[in-house]
C-alpha angles and dihedrals in degrees: 000000000000108000115187122198113202143176132177135201118208139197117243126240119254117232140176111246132168102212145358121279091038105180098202135026114191124206088252089066094056117102097203096212116189097265098033111133092005121143108255095193141345123207124193141173132194113227091232093052135068098211122093109213126207138197121191136195125245136218090284095054135253105317095107090044090055092048090055094043100053096068090049092053091045090055095055124095089200129016109208120198141149106253086351095145093059103029122011100043096039089048092050090048090050092053091046089053093045090057096041092240099132167129102083132173122270100259122218107243138191115202115201090197090059091050092048093051096043102042106028145036103224117169086242132006097207115121093244092051094046090051092051093044097047104025106019090239132094141186125300110268117248139178135202093265089075089064096041092049091051098042102037102029103026086227109185092201091055090049090050089052090049092052091049089050091050092047090054089053090055095051090045090049092053093049092049092046092052089055099046102033095082088065093057133067114253119247092218128041101238094199096051090044087059093049097261133127124283092248091066119100111292091207105049105003095243120158091205098095138136135199118258102181146324123246140170131226124231088263092054098256113152116231136173127219113218134193123213112224091204104049095016093226128140126235138162130237134186123259090251092055089046091055089050089053091050091051091049092049093048090048091054091050092052090054092056 
């Protein structure tokens, strides 16, 4: 399975406002300057690699960045991001459309923010807070001058700081995901994806599994909860898959 961890940093939109604490900015107030809303940089890391890669925009905007990014996203089995379902992926899609580079496939995503909200009760589900709660480390601190130096002055040092900040977010994201993923059902059956039977571990694809207990659904369907002896995660299989596992296990015993 090719798991891709990703984070993006974007440029803000410029708008005409009359005072601070403006409660509402209509679309008529936006200036729509050439690089408004563009992706400044994207950082990504494959789960099976140590290196964090980065792609950055140029003085003309993010079109070349998007061209380089699309093949990377197409290669991934899962794209993992914090708030990726509501921000990163829609933003990327918007930039693809803006440059006329689509269409693209509907990528399979895993959102750590969704997992955190659904499975836990953390005091805050922000990436910085999750990092401090689970790992005793948070994000790199930033301020608005990083964005203004990049956007208004094309400052290479500010852009380098931004990329470093984004790369740290990616490594933090991966560490958090590895901790919370066992509490959430996988989106792809790892065993079947590797050509194995449905009774294999859904999380890692291992064949070294044991039965934990039998249970029934509200409709009376019989299911079996399994435990993987390699990754120690729980998953549920149908009664038919369970019988196939029993046949496989008995066959192995007869060969001994």
